C-alpha positions in Angstrom: 0.0 0.0 0.0 2.3 2.7 -0.8 4.4 5.3 -3.3 4.4 8.6 -7.4 6.7 7.1 -9.9 7.6 9.5 -12.7 8.0 12.7 -10.5 10.0 10.9 -7.8 12.3 9.1 -10.2 13.0 12.4 -12.0 13.6 14.1 -8.6 16.0 11.4 -7.5 18.1 11.4 -10.6 20.6 14.3 -10.2 23.4 14.5 -12.8 26.3 12.1 -12.1 29.4 13.6 -10.7 32.7 13.4 -12.6 36.3 14.2 -11.4 38.0 17.2 -12.7 40.8 17.0 -15.1 41.4 14.7 -18.1 41.4 11.4 -16.1 38.2 10.2 -14.6 38.5 9.0 -11.0 37.4 5.4 -10.5 34.3 5.1 -8.4 33.1 1.7 -7.1 29.5 1.1 -8.0 26.8 1.1 -5.3 25.7 -2.2 -6.7 28.0 -4.0 -9.0 25.6 -6.4 -10.6 21.8 -7.0 -10.7 20.5 -9.0 -7.8 17.3 -11.1 -7.5 15.8 -12.1 -4.2 13.0 -14.7 -4.0 11.0 -14.8 -0.8 8.3 -17.1 0.5 6.4 -17.0 3.8 3.7 -19.0 5.3 1.6 -17.8 8.2 -1.2 -19.5 10.2 -3.1 -18.6 13.3 -6.0 -19.7 15.5 -7.9 -18.2 18.4 -11.4 -17.5 19.8 -11.9 -13.7 19.5 -12.7 -13.0 15.8 -13.5 -9.3 15.2 -15.8 -10.3 12.3 -18.1 -12.0 14.7 -18.0 -9.4 17.4 -15.0 -10.6 19.5 -16.2 -14.2 19.8 -15.6 -17.0 17.3 -12.8 -18.7 15.3 -9.8 -16.7 14.2 -8.4 -19.5 12.1 -6.4 -18.0 9.1 -3.6 -19.1 6.8 -1.6 -16.9 4.4 1.0 -17.6 1.7 3.1 -14.8 0.4 5.5 -15.3 -2.6 7.6 -12.2 -3.3 10.3 -11.2 -5.8 12.7 -8.3 -5.3 14.9 -7.2 -8.2 17.7 -4.6 -7.8 19.2 -3.1 -10.9 22.2 -0.8 -10.9 22.3 2.3 -13.2 25.7 3.6 -13.6 27.9 3.9 -10.5 25.5 5.7 -8.2 21.9 4.7 -8.9 19.9 1.6 -8.1 16.3 0.7 -9.0 14.7 -1.9 -6.7 11.3 -3.4 -7.6 9.4 -5.4 -4.9 6.3 -7.2 -6.2 4.3 -10.1 -4.8 1.0 -11.7 -3.8 -0.5 -12.5 -0.5 -3.1 -15.3 -0.7 -5.1 -16.0 2.4 -7.9 -18.2 3.6 -9.8 -16.9 6.7 -12.4 -18.7 8.7 -13.5 -15.4 10.4 -13.8 -13.3 7.2 -15.8 -16.2 5.7 -18.5 -15.2 8.3 -19.1 -11.9 6.7 -21.9 -14.0 5.2 -22.2 -17.1 7.5 -25.3 -18.3 5.6 -23.8 -19.1 2.2 -22.4 -22.5 3.3 -23.9 -26.0 3.8 -23.0 -26.2 7.5 -25.1 -24.8 10.4 -24.2 -21.1 10.7 -22.0 -20.4 13.8 -19.2 -18.0 14.7 -17.1 -21.1 15.4 -17.7 -22.7 12.0 -16.0 -21.5 8.8 -18.5 -20.7 6.0 -17.6 -21.9 2.5 -18.6 -18.7 0.7 -16.4 -16.5 -1.5 -15.4 -14.2 1.4 -13.3 -16.9 3.0 -10.3 -16.3 0.7 -8.7 -13.4 -1.2 -5.5 -12.4 -2.9 -3.6 -9.1 -2.2 -1.3 -8.0 -5.0 1.3 -5.3 -4.7 4.0 -3.5 -6.7 6.6 -1.3 -5.0 9.5 0.3 -7.0 12.2 2.4 -5.2 14.9 4.5 -6.9 18.0 5.5 -4.9 20.9 7.8 -5.8 24.2 8.0 -3.9 26.7 10.8 -4.0 30.1 10.0 -5.4 31.7 10.1 -1.9 28.9 7.7 -0.7 28.0 10.1 2.1 24.5 11.0 0.8 21.6 8.9 -0.4 18.4 10.2 -1.9 15.5 7.8 -2.6 12.0 7.9 -3.9 9.4 5.2 -4.0 5.9 4.4 -5.2 3.5 1.6 -4.3 0.2 0.2 -5.4 -1.8 -2.7 -3.9 -5.2 -4.2 -4.3 -7.5 -6.7 -2.8 -11.2 -7.4 -3.0 -12.4 -4.7 -0.6 -9.4 -2.4 -0.4 -7.0 -0.6 -2.7 -4.0 1.6 -2.0 -1.7 4.0 -3.7 1.3 5.6 -2.0 4.5 7.5 -2.6 7.4 8.7 -0.5 11.1 9.6 -0.3 14.0 9.7 2.0 17.4 11.3 2.6 20.4 9.7 4.4 23.6 11.5 5.4 26.8 9.8 6.6 29.5 11.8 8.4 32.2 11.4 11.0 34.1 9.1 8.6 30.9 7.2 8.0 30.7 6.3 11.7 27.5 8.4 12.1 24.4 8.3 10.0 21.2 10.4 10.0 18.1 9.6 7.9 14.8 11.2 7.3 11.9 9.9 5.2 8.2 10.6 4.5 5.4 8.5 3.1 1.9 9.2 2.0 -0.8 6.5 1.5 -4.1 7.2 -0.3 -6.4 4.2 0.3 -10.0 3.4 -0.7 -12.5 1.0 0.8 -15.1 -1.0 -1.1 -17.1 -1.9 2.0 -18.3 -5.5 2.5 -20.8 -5.1 5.4 -22.1 -8.1 7.3 -24.8 -9.8 5.2 -27.6 -9.0 7.8 -26.8 -5.3 7.6 -27.1 -5.0 3.9 -30.0 -3.3 2.3 -32.9 -5.7 1.4 -31.7 -8.5 3.7 -34.6 -10.7 4.9 -34.6 -14.2 6.4 -37.6 -15.8 8.0 -35.4 -17.9 10.2 -34.6 -15.0 12.5 -35.4 -15.8 16.2 -35.4 -13.4 19.2 -37.6 -11.2 21.3 -39.2 -8.4 19.3 -38.2 -7.1 15.9 -34.6 -7.2 14.6 -33.7 -3.5 14.1 -29.9 -3.1 13.9 -28.0 0.1 13.3 -27.2 -0.1 9.6 -26.0 3.3 8.6 -23.4 2.9 5.9 -20.2 4.9 6.1 -20.2 8.0 4.0 -16.4 8.4 4.0 -14.7 5.5 2.2 -11.1 7.0 2.0 -8.2 6.5 4.3 -5.2 8.7 4.1 -2.0 8.0 6.1 1.0 10.4 6.4 4.2 9.3 8.1 7.5 10.9 8.9 10.6 9.0 10.2 13.8 10.1 11.7 16.7 7.7 12.3 20.1 8.1 13.8 22.9 5.4 14.1 26.3 5.6 15.6 29.3 3.2 15.6 30.5 3.7 19.2 33.3 1.3 19.2 34.6 -1.5 16.9 32.2 -3.8 18.6 29.2 -1.6 19.5 26.7 0.1 17.3 23.6 2.0 18.5 20.6 3.3 16.5 17.5 5.4 17.4 14.3 5.9 15.5 11.3 8.3 15.9 8.2 8.0 13.7 5.1 10.2 13.5 2.0 8.8 11.8 -1.2 10.6 11.2 -4.3 8.9 9.7 -7.6 10.4 8.6 -10.7 9.0 7.0 -12.4 5.6 7.4 -10.4 3.9 10.2 -13.1 1.5 11.0 -13.3 -2.0 9.4 -16.9 -2.2 7.8 -17.3 -6.0 8.2 -16.4 -6.2 12.0 -19.5 -6.7 14.0 -20.4 -5.2 17.5 -23.0 -6.5 19.9 -24.6 -4.1 22.5 -25.5 -5.0 26.1 -28.7 -2.9 25.9 -30.2 -4.6 22.8 -32.0 -7.9 22.5 -30.2 -10.9 20.8 -31.3 -12.2 17.5 -30.1 -15.4 15.8 -30.3 -17.4 12.6 -29.4 -20.9 13.5 -26.4 -20.6 15.9 -25.2 -17.3 14.6 -26.0 -14.0 16.4 -26.9 -11.1 14.1 -25.0 -7.9 14.5 -26.3 -4.8 16.3 -23.8 -2.7 14.3 -20.3 -2.7 12.9 -17.4 -1.1 14.7 -17.3 2.7 14.8 -14.0 4.4 15.4 -12.8 8.0 15.2 -11.9 9.4 11.8 -8.5 10.6 13.1 -5.5 8.8 14.7 -2.0 9.8 15.7 0.7 7.3 16.4 4.1 7.9 17.9 6.6 5.0 18.0 10.1 5.5 19.5 12.7 2.8 19.2 16.3 1.9 19.8 18.6 -0.9 18.5 21.9 -2.1 20.0 24.3 -4.4 18.1 27.3 -5.8 20.0 30.0 -8.1 18.6 31.1 -10.4 21.4 33.7 -12.5 19.6 34.2 -14.4 16.4 31.3 -16.8 17.3 28.7 -14.7 19.2 27.0 -11.4 18.6 24.1 -9.7 20.3 21.2 -7.7 18.8 18.7 -6.0 21.0 15.7 -3.8 20.3 13.3 -1.8 22.4 10.3 0.3 21.4 7.7 2.6 23.1 4.4 3.3 21.3 1.7 5.8 22.0 -1.5 6.8 20.1 -4.4 9.1 20.8 -6.9 6.2 21.0 -5.6 5.3 24.4 -3.1 2.6 23.5 0.5 2.5 24.9 2.8 -0.4 24.3 6.3 -1.6 25.0 8.3 -4.0 22.9 11.5 -5.8 23.7 13.4 -8.1 21.3 16.7 -9.9 21.5 18.6 -12.0 19.0 21.9 -13.8 19.4 23.6 -14.7 16.1 26.0 -17.7 16.5 28.5 -18.2 13.7 29.0 -22.0 13.3 31.2 -21.7 10.2 32.4 -19.3 7.6 29.1 -19.6 5.7 26.5 -20.6 8.3 25.0 -18.6 11.1 22.1 -19.5 13.4 20.3 -17.0 15.5 17.7 -17.8 18.3 15.4 -14.9 19.1 12.8 -13.8 21.6 10.3 -10.9 21.5 8.0 -9.6 24.3 5.1 -7.2 23.7 2.5 -5.6 26.0 -0.2 -3.0 25.3 -3.0 -1.2 27.1 -6.6 -1.3 25.6 -8.0 1.3 23.4 -10.5 3.7 24.9 -13.0 2.3 22.4 -12.6 -1.4 22.9 -15.4 -3.5 24.5 -15.8 -7.2 24.7 -18.9 -8.8 23.3 -22.1 -7.3 24.7 -20.4 -4.7 26.9 -20.7 -1.6 24.8 -23.9 0.6 24.9 -25.7 1.6 21.8 -25.5 5.2 23.0 -21.7 5.1 22.8 -20.2 7.2 20.1 -17.3 4.8 19.3 -16.9 1.1 19.9 -15.1 -2.0 18.6 -14.7 -5.6 19.7 -11.4 -6.1 17.8 -9.0 -7.8 20.2 -6.1 -6.2 18.4 -7.2 -3.1 20.3 -7.6 -4.8 23.6 -5.1 -5.1 26.5 -2.8 -8.1 26.1 0.7 -9.4 26.4 2.4 -11.5 23.8 5.5 -13.7 23.5 7.3 -14.7 20.4 10.0 -17.3 20.2 12.0 -18.2 17.1 15.2 -19.1 15.3 16.9 -18.5 12.0 19.5 -20.0 9.8 21.6 -18.0 7.4 23.9 -19.2 4.6 26.2 -16.6 2.9 28.5 -17.0 -0.1 29.9 -13.5 -0.7 31.6 -14.7 -3.9 28.5 -16.5 -5.2 30.5 -19.6 -6.1 27.4 -21.7 -6.2 25.6 -21.3 -9.5 22.0 -21.9 -10.8 22.0 -21.3 -14.5 23.3 -17.6 -14.8 22.5 -16.9 -11.2 25.2 -16.9 -8.5 23.7 -17.9 -5.1 24.7 -15.1 -2.6 22.6 -16.1 0.5 19.8 -18.3 1.9 17.9 -17.3 4.9 15.2 -19.2 6.9 13.3 -18.0 9.9 10.6 -19.6 12.0 8.6 -17.9 14.8 5.9 -18.9 17.2 3.6 -16.2 18.6 1.2 -16.5 21.5 -1.1 -13.8 23.0 -2.6 -13.7 26.5 -6.0 -13.5 24.8 -5.4 -17.1 23.4 -4.4 -16.2 19.9 -1.6 -18.5 18.6 0.3 -18.1 15.3 3.3 -19.6 13.4 5.2 -18.0 10.6 8.0 -19.5 8.5 9.9 -17.5 5.9 12.5 -18.6 3.3 14.6 -16.4 1.1 17.2 -16.8 -1.7 19.4 -14.0 -3.0 21.1 -14.3 -6.3 23.6 -12.3 -8.3 22.8 -12.0 -12.0 26.0 -12.8 -13.9 
């Protein structure tokens, strides 16, 4: 979801610098040869707090994401990188946008077999970067487009990096703009003309079914980064991000059930009282720091900490540690651990706790209070001379990572990622 191609590429293509005099000074290229990176990740999760069914129901989901990243050098100082891919998912919870289109009894715990159970996100993200001849300045611009069945996005951005202090210090700034559009898929019972004579309950089913008039979502972000090599073994980096969003920040297919309204059912599925309603503005402020320490020829340490605040009432803390262990010249393994904790949004309510008189409400447990632990490991193979060959491609590296994630709310997930990087000869 991201980045304006022609203007930014033109902006980021200053004239190449040449040495004075008759002899041209040799400048090593930023990227010597084209590189191709092939990535594949698989993600699956399960839990009992699906937002589509009002905070109660199956969260079973699987996602497969193949990606290709191609980096192409232009002259000595410029590189075009194109990142493109697909994300194909199957979701039990989103299948219950319409729980009545399957053959099984409708229930928040049962996956419907209708078309909303799966979708494919496609994206295309080119970035152009220009480095100064002395390699102390980098200017970049990027564009991105993405699309899925109910959402499309267009974005653009740029960045500037400055190295100084004999390249021991680095400062970077960047900005991004995302212009997104919803094609709302409301729960089936809230759509105009819905009628089913199987509805049971006390009284007449009269949900709040006002459609959203604003279907755009704009995001503006600014990032500042600073890194410093403190000693031969120690490097520190700090980051500050400011993110402002406006427009439709609610998800139109996520149900809410009120405590002051009667319950109505079709089979075992409770019909929505409304969908989540969230403010049309949000400000986010993440502040993070990284520490890399070289212990010896075998062990290194990487640590990360982050504080997050937003104006919806959420504050969070993240801590991450990774210990790369070099077992040979080419192979490195790295166990890792991540801890995360956050407070609940001011607008979060579990099922049948919110009042219909509230202005804002959601039962999305991503906005609840929870703690999370993530355990994992990785294996890295590097061949800096690309001696291994596949056709005209020299194999530069292979990386594999696996992580297990577990929330205090009961959500569990696994993700495996495999990547190959090649040099085009």
